[in-house]
N, C-alpha and C positions, 0 to 999 in steps of 0.2 A: 504494500500500500504506500502511495506517495503522499508526502506531506505538502500541504499548500504553503507557499512562502507567506510569512507574516507581513501584513501591511505595515508600512512605516508611517507613523503620523507625521505628515508634512505640514508645517505651519504655512499659512498663506503668506505670500510675499507682500510686504508693505510697499506701496508706491512711494517713490521719493517725494519729498516735500513740494517740489516744484510741480509735479504732476497732480498731487492731491489738492493743491490750493485752488486751481480752476474748477475742479469737481465740487468742492465745498461751496465756492462762490456761486456756481450754477444752481446747486441745490437750494441755497438760501434765497436766491432770486426767484426761483420757481415757487418756493413756499410763500414768499412775500406777495407774489402775484395772486396766488390762490387765496390768501387771507384778504387781500384788498378786494378781490372779486366777491368774496363771501360777504364782507361788510358793505360793499357797494349795493348788494341786493337789498339789504335791510335799511339802507340810508333813507332817511325821510319817512320811515314807517313808525316812528315814535318808540322804537325799541331801545335806542341809546339816547341818553340825555344830550342836549346841545352843549351844555357847559359841565364838564366833568367835575370841576372843583365844587361847583354849586351842588351837584348831586351828592358828592362825597360828604359835604357839610350837612346836607339834609338827612342822610342816612345815619351819620354819627349823632345828630341831634335826637333822632328817634330812640337811640340807645340810652341816652342820658335821662 
């Protein structure tokens, strides 16, 4: 009976910093576009307050 050769655990190669940087930037840009599009759909629907600071102060006042 023949033995199968054991698989060696190979670590994935890490891309060098210069190659990884554009990938990260591209992913962040794509994420930013998706978030902007999602919030654009809800813009003007009354879901989000116009003035964030005013809303924050109102919410904190309710807790006092």
